[in-house]
N, C-alpha and C positions, 0 to 999 in steps of 0.2 A: 514122329518121323525121326530117323537116326541119320545124322550127317555122315557122309562117306569121307574117310580120310585117306584111302588108298584104292587105286584101280589099276589093274594090270591085264594085259592080253593073256589069254589062255587058248589052248587048242580049240575049245568048243565055244568060247565067248569071252566075257570080261569078268574077272574075279574082283569083287569089291569087298572092302573091309570097312567096318563101322563099329561104333560102340553101342552096346545095348546094356544099359545099366553100367556095371563095372566090368562087363565081359566084352572082349573083342570078338566080333562075329564076322565070318567070311562067307560070301555067297556068290555062286556063279550064275550069271545071266547070259543066256545065249544071244548071239548076234541077232537072230530072228526076233526074239522077244524085245531086245533093245530097239530095233527098227519099229516094231509095233507100238512101242511106248514113245516113239519119236525122239529118242535120245541120240545125240550126236556123239558117236563112240570116241572119236579123236578128242573132242572137248572133255568128255568124261575122264579120259586117261590123263590129259594135261591138267585139268582142274577138277579133281574129284570133290573138292570142298564146295563146289557149286551145286552139288547134287545130294539127295537124301534118299534113304530107303523107307518106303511106307510099307510096314509089315502086314497091312491089311490085304495086300496083293499077293505076294510081295511085288512091289513095283518101284522103279526108280523115278524120281521127280526132280525137276529143277528147283532148287531151294534158295538161290542167291538173290532173287528179285526182292527189292525193297529192304535189303540189308546194306546200308551205306558202306559199311566196312568191307563188303565183298563186291559190290556192284556199283561202279563209278557213276553210271547214269542216274542213280537214285539221289546223288548228291546235288543235282541241279534243281 
């Protein structure tokens, strides 16, 4: 999985950027697809680092769980 470092609104959906090896990749995900993936769009835009792209789909998944540096609740 590739951690997303930028997400921005687009006319047709959300444009996300992530690193794949040494290359920066940008991919558009439609609002409909994001809803099907159960992704909170506003949270994705505000905190793109909480999400990753799984290129087997490609799908976006929440990736911050159990990463203490990113998810405060895991520190308890």
